[in-house]
C-alpha positions in Angstrom: -44.5 -40.7 -62.4 -46.6 -43.6 -61.9 -49.5 -41.9 -60.2 -51.6 -44.9 -59.8 -50.8 -48.4 -58.9 -53.8 -50.6 -60.7 -54.9 -53.8 -59.5 -58.0 -54.0 -61.8 -56.8 -56.4 -64.4 -60.8 -57.1 -65.0 -61.4 -53.8 -65.7 -58.7 -53.5 -68.2 -60.0 -56.6 -70.0 -63.7 -55.2 -70.2 -62.2 -52.1 -71.6 -60.5 -54.4 -74.2 -64.0 -55.9 -75.3 -65.6 -52.5 -75.3 -63.1 -51.7 -77.9 -63.7 -54.5 -79.7 -67.5 -53.8 -79.7 -67.1 -50.3 -81.1 -65.4 -51.5 -84.1 -68.6 -53.3 -85.0 -71.4 -51.3 -83.5 -69.9 -47.4 -83.5 -73.3 -46.1 -83.0 -73.7 -47.9 -79.5 -74.4 -45.5 -76.9 -75.1 -42.5 -78.9 -78.1 -41.3 -76.9 -76.1 -41.1 -73.7 -72.8 -39.9 -75.3 -74.4 -37.3 -77.5 -76.6 -35.6 -74.7 -73.5 -35.4 -72.4 -71.3 -33.7 -75.5 -74.2 -31.4 -76.0 -74.4 -30.2 -72.5 -70.4 -30.0 -72.5 -70.4 -27.9 -75.6 -73.0 -25.4 -74.1 -71.0 -25.2 -71.0 -67.5 -24.6 -72.6 -69.4 -21.7 -74.7 -69.0 -19.7 -71.3 -65.5 -19.7 -71.5 -64.4 -17.9 -68.0 -66.9 -19.9 -66.4 -65.2 -23.2 -67.9 -62.0 -22.0 -66.5 -62.8 -21.2 -63.1 -65.0 -24.3 -62.7 -62.4 -26.8 -63.7 -60.2 -25.0 -61.1 -62.7 -25.2 -58.4 -63.7 -28.9 -59.4 -59.9 -30.1 -58.9 -59.3 -28.2 -55.5 -62.9 -29.7 -54.5 -62.5 -33.4 -55.7 -58.9 -33.4 -53.7 -60.5 -32.5 -50.6 -63.1 -34.6 -50.9 -60.6 -37.7 -51.3 -58.8 -36.3 -47.9 -60.1 -39.1 -45.9 -58.4 -41.9 -47.9 -55.2 -39.8 -49.0 -54.6 -37.2 -46.4 -52.3 -34.2 -46.6 -48.8 -35.2 -47.6 -45.8 -35.3 -45.4 -42.3 -33.7 -47.1 -40.1 -36.7 -47.7 -37.3 -35.8 -50.4 -34.6 -33.1 -50.2 -36.1 -30.8 -52.6 -39.2 -30.7 -50.5 -37.8 -29.4 -47.3 -35.8 -26.9 -49.4 -38.9 -25.3 -50.8 -40.4 -25.5 -47.3 -37.5 -23.6 -45.9 -38.1 -20.9 -48.4 -41.8 -20.6 -47.5 -40.9 -20.4 -43.8 -38.3 -17.8 -44.6 -41.0 -15.6 -46.6 -43.7 -16.2 -44.3 -41.3 -14.2 -41.7 -40.8 -11.3 -44.0 -37.5 -12.2 -45.3 -35.5 -13.4 -48.6 -33.1 -15.1 -46.9 -31.6 -16.1 -43.2 -28.3 -15.1 -41.7 -25.9 -17.7 -41.4 -26.2 -19.5 -37.9 -23.3 -19.9 -35.7 -23.6 -23.7 -35.6 -24.0 -24.3 -39.2 -21.9 -27.2 -39.5 -24.3 -29.2 -37.6 -27.4 -28.2 -39.7 -25.6 -28.5 -43.0 -27.9 -30.6 -45.3 -29.0 -31.1 -49.1 -29.9 -28.0 -51.3 -29.6 -25.4 -48.7 -27.1 -22.9 -48.6 -25.3 -22.1 -45.4 -23.3 -19.4 -46.5 -23.3 -16.5 -47.6 -26.7 -16.8 -46.1 -28.9 -19.8 -44.9 -31.5 -20.4 -47.4 -32.9 -22.7 -50.2 -31.1 -23.2 -53.2 -34.3 -23.2 -55.6 -35.7 -20.2 -57.2 -38.2 -18.5 -55.2 -41.6 -19.0 -57.1 -42.5 -22.4 -55.6 -41.5 -21.4 -52.0 -43.8 -18.4 -52.4 -46.5 -20.5 -53.2 -46.1 -22.8 -50.4 -45.6 -19.5 -48.4 -49.2 -18.3 -49.2 -50.5 -21.9 -47.8 -48.3 -21.7 -44.6 -50.2 -18.2 -43.8 -53.7 -20.2 -44.7 -52.7 -22.9 -42.3 -50.5 -25.5 -44.0 -48.1 -25.0 -47.1 -50.1 -27.9 -49.0 -52.8 -25.5 -49.3 -50.5 -23.8 -51.8 -50.0 -26.7 -53.5 -53.5 -27.4 -53.8 -54.5 -23.9 -55.0 -51.6 -23.9 -57.6 -52.6 -27.2 -58.8 -56.3 -26.1 -59.2 -54.8 -22.6 -60.7 -52.6 -24.9 -63.1 -56.0 -26.9 -64.3 -57.7 -23.5 -64.9 -54.8 -22.0 -66.8 -54.3 -24.7 -69.0 -58.3 -24.4 -70.4 -57.5 -20.9 -70.9 -54.3 -21.7 -73.0 -56.1 -23.8 -75.2 -59.1 -21.9 -75.6 -56.6 -19.8 -77.9 -55.7 -22.6 -79.7 -58.9 -24.9 -80.2 -62.8 -24.6 -80.0 -64.1 -23.8 -76.6 -65.3 -27.6 -76.2 -62.0 -29.3 -77.0 -60.1 -26.6 -74.8 -62.6 -27.9 -71.7 -62.1 -31.5 -72.9 -57.8 -30.9 -72.5 -58.1 -29.2 -69.1 -60.2 -32.4 -68.1 -57.5 -34.6 -69.4 -55.0 -32.7 -67.1 -57.4 -32.9 -64.0 -57.4 -36.7 -64.3 -53.6 -37.0 -65.3 -52.0 -34.5 -63.1 -54.4 -32.6 -60.7 -55.4 -35.2 -58.5 -53.4 -38.3 -58.2 -49.8 -37.3 -59.4 -47.0 -36.2 -57.1 -47.7 -32.5 -58.4 -50.8 -32.8 -56.1 -49.1 -34.9 -53.4 -46.1 -33.5 -52.5 -44.1 -30.2 -52.5 -42.0 -30.0 -55.2 -44.3 -30.6 -58.2 -44.5 -28.7 -61.4 -47.7 -26.6 -61.0 -46.4 -23.4 -60.6 -44.1 -23.8 -63.6 -46.6 -25.3 -65.8 -49.0 -22.2 -64.9 -46.2 -20.0 -66.5 -46.1 -22.3 -69.6 -49.9 -21.9 -70.0 -49.6 -18.1 -69.8 -47.1 -18.1 -72.7 -48.7 -20.5 -74.9 -52.1 -19.3 -74.5 -51.0 -15.5 -74.8 -49.4 -16.0 -78.4 -52.6 -16.7 -80.6 -54.4 -14.0 -78.6 -51.5 -11.3 -79.3 -51.2 -12.0 -82.9 -55.4 -11.9 -83.3 -56.3 -9.4 -81.0 -53.2 -7.0 -80.0 -54.3 -6.4 -76.6 -52.0 -5.1 -74.0 -53.4 -7.6 -71.2 -52.2 -10.6 -73.3 -48.9 -9.1 -73.7 -48.5 -8.8 -70.1 -49.7 -12.3 -69.2 -47.0 -13.7 -71.5 -44.6 -11.7 -69.7 -45.9 -12.8 -66.4 -45.8 -16.4 -67.7 -42.1 -15.8 -68.7 -41.5 -14.3 -65.2 -42.9 -17.2 -63.4 -40.6 -19.7 -65.8 -37.6 -17.6 -64.5 -38.7 -18.0 -61.0 -39.2 -21.6 -61.3 -37.5 -23.4 -64.1 -35.3 -21.1 -65.7 -33.3 -23.4 -68.1 -36.3 -25.4 -69.2 -38.7 -22.3 -69.6 -35.8 -20.4 -71.9 -35.6 -23.4 -74.0 -39.5 -23.3 -74.1 -40.2 -19.3 -74.8 -37.1 -19.6 -77.7 -39.8 -20.7 -80.5 -42.5 -18.4 -79.3 -40.4 -15.4 -79.2 -39.0 -16.1 -82.9 -42.6 -16.4 -84.1 -43.3 -13.0 -82.5 -40.4 -11.5 -84.0 -40.9 -12.8 -87.3 -44.7 -11.6 -87.0 -43.8 -8.1 -86.1 -41.1 -8.0 -88.7 -43.8 -8.6 -91.1 -46.2 -6.2 -90.0 -46.7 -2.9 -92.1 -44.9 0.4 -90.4 -48.3 1.7 -89.1 -49.3 -1.4 -87.6 -45.4 -1.7 -86.0 -46.0 1.6 -84.5 -49.6 0.7 -82.9 -47.8 -2.6 -81.7 -45.0 -0.7 -79.7 -47.1 1.0 -77.0 -49.7 -1.9 -76.9 -47.3 -5.1 -76.9 -43.6 -4.0 -76.8 -43.7 -1.5 -74.0 -46.0 -3.5 -71.4 -44.1 -6.6 -72.2 -40.6 -5.0 -71.6 -42.1 -3.2 -68.6 -43.1 -6.5 -66.7 -39.8 -8.1 -67.8 -38.1 -5.0 -66.4 -39.8 -5.7 -62.9 -39.0 -9.2 -63.3 -35.2 -8.4 -63.9 -34.9 -6.2 -61.0 -36.5 -8.7 -58.4 -34.2 -11.5 -59.4 -31.0 -9.1 -59.3 -32.4 -8.0 -55.7 -33.3 -11.5 -54.7 -30.0 -12.9 -55.7 -28.0 -10.1 -54.1 -29.7 -10.6 -50.6 -28.9 -14.3 -51.2 -25.4 -14.2 -52.5 -24.1 -11.0 -52.4 -24.4 -10.3 -55.9 -27.2 -9.7 -58.5 -25.9 -11.9 -61.1 -25.1 -14.9 -58.9 -28.1 -17.2 -58.0 -28.3 -19.5 -54.7 -28.4 -22.4 -57.1 -24.9 -21.3 -58.3 -23.6 -21.0 -55.1 -24.9 -24.5 -53.9 -23.4 -26.2 -56.8 -19.9 -24.5 -56.1 -20.0 -25.4 -52.5 -21.1 -29.2 -52.8 -21.7 -30.6 -56.5 -18.7 -32.3 -58.4 -21.2 -33.6 -60.8 -21.1 -32.3 -64.6 -24.0 -30.0 -65.0 -24.5 -30.7 -68.6 -22.9 -33.5 -70.9 -20.4 -31.7 -72.5 -18.8 -30.0 -69.3 -16.3 -31.6 -67.0 -17.1 -32.3 -63.8 -15.1 -31.0 -60.6 -12.7 -33.3 -58.6 -14.7 -35.2 -55.7 -15.0 -32.9 -52.5 -14.3 -33.6 -49.0 -17.4 -33.3 -46.9 -17.3 -33.3 -43.0 -20.0 -35.8 -42.8 -20.0 -39.2 -45.0 -23.9 -38.5 -46.0 -22.3 -35.6 -48.3 -19.9 -37.8 -49.7 -22.1 -40.5 -50.4 -24.8 -38.1 -52.1 -22.2 -35.6 -53.8 -19.2 -38.0 -54.9 -21.4 -41.4 -55.7 -25.2 -40.6 -56.2 -25.2 -37.5 -58.2 -21.8 -37.8 -59.8 -21.8 -41.1 -61.4 -24.7 -40.5 -64.0 -23.1 -37.4 -65.5 -19.4 -39.3 -65.8 -21.0 -42.6 -66.9 -22.7 -40.6 -70.0 -19.8 -38.9 -70.8 -17.7 -42.0 -71.0 -20.1 -44.3 -72.8 -21.1 -41.5 -75.4 -24.0 -41.7 -77.9 -25.0 -45.4 -76.6 -25.6 -44.2 -73.2 -27.1 -40.8 -74.5 -29.6 -43.1 -76.7 -30.6 -45.0 -73.8 -31.1 -41.9 -71.7 -33.2 -40.4 -74.4 -35.5 -43.1 -74.1 -35.6 -43.3 -70.6 -36.6 -39.4 -70.9 -39.3 -40.0 -73.5 -40.7 -42.9 -71.6 -40.9 -41.0 -68.1 -42.5 -38.1 -69.7 -44.9 -39.8 -71.6 -46.0 -42.5 -68.8 -46.4 -39.5 -66.4 -48.6 -37.2 -68.7 -50.3 -39.7 -70.7 -52.3 -43.3 -70.3 -51.6 -46.2 -72.0 -55.3 -45.5 -73.6 -53.9 -42.5 -75.3 -51.8 -44.4 -78.0 -55.0 -44.6 -79.8 -55.4 -40.8 -80.9 -51.6 -40.6 -81.0 -51.6 -43.2 -84.2 -52.8 -40.3 -86.4 -49.4 -38.3 -85.6 -48.3 -39.0 -89.3 -51.6 -37.0 -90.5 -51.3 -34.4 -87.7 -47.6 -33.3 -89.0 -49.7 -32.0 -91.9 -51.7 -29.6 -89.7 -50.2 -26.3 -89.9 -51.8 -24.9 -86.5 -49.6 -27.3 -84.5 -46.3 -26.7 -86.0 -45.2 -24.4 -83.4 -46.0 -26.8 -80.6 -44.1 -29.4 -82.6 -41.2 -27.3 -82.5 -41.5 -26.9 -78.9 -41.9 -30.6 -77.9 -38.4 -31.0 -80.1 -36.4 -28.3 -78.8 -37.7 -28.8 -75.2 -36.7 -32.6 -75.5 -33.4 -31.8 -76.7 -33.1 -29.6 -74.0 -33.9 -32.3 -71.3 -31.0 -34.3 -73.0 -28.2 -32.2 -72.2 -28.9 -32.7 -68.4 -27.5 -36.1 -66.8 -30.7 -36.5 -64.8 -34.4 -36.2 -65.2 -37.8 -36.0 -63.4 -41.2 -35.0 -64.7 -41.2 -31.7 -63.3 -38.4 -30.7 -65.2 -40.8 -30.5 -68.2 -43.8 -28.7 -66.4 -43.4 -25.9 -68.8 -44.1 -28.2 -71.9 -47.0 -30.0 -70.2 -49.4 -27.4 -71.7 -48.0 -27.9 -75.1 -48.4 -31.7 -74.7 -51.8 -31.6 -73.7 -52.4 -29.2 -76.7 -51.0 -31.9 -79.0 -53.0 -34.6 -77.4 -56.3 -32.8 -77.5 -55.7 -32.2 -81.2 -54.9 -35.5 -81.8 -58.5 -36.1 -80.3 -59.9 -34.1 -82.8 -58.3 -35.7 -85.8 -59.4 -39.0 -84.4 -63.1 -38.0 -84.5 -62.7 -37.5 -88.2 -61.8 -41.2 -88.6 -64.5 -43.3 -90.7 -64.3 -46.9 -91.5 -66.8 -47.9 -94.4 -69.1 -45.0 -93.9 -69.2 -45.4 -90.1 -68.0 -42.9 -87.5 -65.5 -45.5 -86.2 -63.1 -42.4 -84.8 -66.3 -41.0 -82.7 -66.8 -44.0 -80.9 -63.3 -44.7 -80.2 -62.7 -41.4 -79.0 -65.6 -41.5 -76.3 -64.3 -45.2 -75.0 -60.8 -43.7 -74.8 -61.9 -40.6 -72.7 -64.2 -43.2 -70.9 -61.1 -45.5 -70.1 -59.3 -42.5 -68.9 -62.1 -41.4 -66.4 -62.3 -45.1 -64.7 -59.5 -44.4 -61.9 -61.3 -41.1 -60.8 -64.7 -43.0 -60.7 -63.5 -46.2 -59.0 -62.0 -43.7 -56.3 -65.0 -41.7 -55.6 -66.9 -44.7 -55.3 -64.6 -47.2 -53.3 -62.4 -44.3 -51.7 -59.4 -45.7 -53.2 -59.1 -49.2 -51.6 -57.1 -50.5 -54.4 -55.6 -47.3 -56.1 -53.2 -45.6 -53.9 -51.6 -42.3 -54.5 -48.0 -43.2 -54.7 -44.9 -41.2 -55.7 -42.0 -42.6 -58.2 -41.0 -46.0 -57.2 -37.5 -45.1 -57.7 -38.0 -42.4 -54.6 -39.9 -44.3 -52.1 -38.5 -43.6 -48.9 -40.6 -45.0 -46.1 -38.1 -44.5 -43.0 -38.7 -40.9 -43.4 -42.3 -41.2 -42.2 -40.8 -41.5 -38.8 -39.4 -38.2 -38.8 -43.0 -36.7 -39.2 -44.2 -39.0 -36.1 -41.3 -38.0 -33.8 -41.6 -34.2 -34.7 -45.6 -34.6 -34.1 -44.9 -36.0 -30.6 -42.4 -33.7 -29.8 -44.6 -30.7 -30.9 -47.1 -31.9 -28.3 -44.7 -31.6 -25.4 -43.8 -28.8 -23.6 -40.4 -27.1 -23.8 -37.8 -26.4 -26.6 -36.0 -29.7 -28.0 -33.0 -30.3 -29.6 -32.8 -33.8 -31.9 -29.2 -35.5 -32.5 -29.4 -37.6 -35.5 -26.9 -40.4 -35.5 -26.8 -42.2 -39.0 -25.4 -45.7 -39.5 -22.2 -46.5 -41.6 -24.8 -47.8 -44.4 -27.2 -45.0 -44.3 -29.1 -44.0 -47.5 -28.1 -40.5 -48.5 -31.6 -40.0 -50.1 -33.4 -40.2 -46.7 -32.4 -37.0 -44.8 -33.5 -36.0 -41.4 -31.5 -32.8 -40.5 -33.9 -29.9 -41.8 -34.7 -26.9 -39.8 -37.0 -23.7 -39.6 -35.9 -20.2 -41.1 -35.4 -19.2 -37.4 -33.6 -22.3 -35.8 -32.7 -20.5 -32.4 -36.8 -19.7 -32.1 -38.0 -23.1 -33.3 -39.4 -25.6 -31.1 -37.5 -28.4 -32.5 -34.2 -28.4 -33.6 -32.2 -31.1 -35.8 -28.8 -31.6 -35.8 -26.6 -34.2 -37.2 -23.9 -36.2 -35.2 -20.5 -35.5 -37.2 -17.8 -38.2 -36.9 -14.8 -37.0 -35.3 -16.1 -33.7 -34.1 -17.0 -32.9 -30.7 -20.9 -31.9 -29.9 -20.0 -30.0 -27.1 -20.4 -26.6 -28.8 -23.9 -27.5 -30.0 -25.0 -28.3 -26.7 -23.6 -25.1 -25.1 -25.1 -23.0 -27.4 -28.7 -24.8 -27.0 -28.2 -25.2 -23.2 -31.7 -25.6 -21.7 -33.3 -27.4 -24.6 -34.5 -31.0 -23.9 -31.8 -33.5 -25.5 -33.1 -36.3 -27.8 -31.3 -39.0 -29.8 -32.8 -40.7 -33.1 -31.1 -43.2 -35.0 -32.9 -43.5 -38.6 -31.1 -46.3 -39.7 -32.3 -48.7 -36.7 -34.9 -51.2 -37.7 -37.8 -48.9 -35.7 -36.2 -45.3 -35.2 -37.3 -44.3 -31.7 -37.0 -41.2 -29.9 -34.5 -41.4 -27.1 -32.9 -39.3 -24.3 -29.7 -37.9 -25.6 -26.9 -38.3 -22.6 -23.8 -36.2 -23.4 
């Protein structure tokens, strides 16, 4: 949400002085800036080269920063859920059989029945599985984020001149591709953003070229959205499908007959394959092709209302107090509180969603091009993107909580609007002077500041950070303990004993897909329930005890 913790006040003051300078000397720096823009224009004309170069640059830059910002460790519930899916796919399965000792392994966002598997759609887990096969699940994050930056360039090329599409892609790299939690965690929105980019970029190409490959790419993008963010992806695709339907309806009969084999049939074939896969995946995980693992998890654990207008279930009684705290207090209160307060709370939530999304995707210097938004509203080329933004924003408001990766399908559209705002800014003149050109150059220069500082100084003052409200420092001890146990011989069983004031957002009990074969098995101690069945089942393993709520969680031998 706040990808950089900025301490360079002096640099901000210098930028402010530069803005004052361009107001009085708009031609300052013209030779250098003009040469850079000329090179970028020539480079952007090679469209495929621009796409792959930007994707490769994103990957290479993040790898160059590994000495200062190492491979991230999972911290949050969602990350461990996606990693379980990845480990399952790596073992050649879509799900796992329930474990006989499941009660001690029960954890957040993971189904124990009818099968043992993550509740989330499979696309993010599949990307992490690819990374795991290559050596580390984070490699999948790295590759997917680079692919996202390249896919957004491809999408913008369908709407804008090549040089502006390249600029939009560079803005994505700086804001999301290097420093955000999409790159530095396992639960970002890069995969869903790829789906949104394919849908957005295919639309103008279908209308202009009528090519089969564009119809296939649009269907592939929708399939990715269904398997990452199905609710948000559905809302995102509504305006696109309406525009295509109106366009086909207005076509002559001969053109429509041509569109059926070229566009409609390939599109339907891909979506049919997607539907068959989803039905089969659901059937393997839940026993019913129309029942998703997410719905099974909701029915088993959640009491909070999924939408503002729906009533929540009564609080459920769970075997362990951590589940009571999370499902009956932490996640339940926001939805019920909003239903009680009504319009006022909804307005506050709308402001929160808008601020969260804007602060994540955009820099504060972007207020300069967006000042031209009233003039942009008269631009017919961006009416559909604006409708998408408004419709998706309304969709975000019907759910009682929000995180930036919820809006991942919309990210390509947001950067399309931002790039178009820069185009309008370039046209601004004041007393015959190209003030807009100078302001646009300085705005982009200000945006590249953190990358330049980071590359030169290896991030001594700019630290990659996850959203402040999600900071869970004690989870780092889990990774340290796991590394220590992996270096020790034999098999291990770690009993996790939580304190009475434990923070339910800091969960330690997560396991691999094949629990019985795992070198380390994590199990929770449940008040009032004997550990004897668990200890008997895993007889022969080294027994350990860890207390996450201790000032310094230490690994100690467990004595039954």
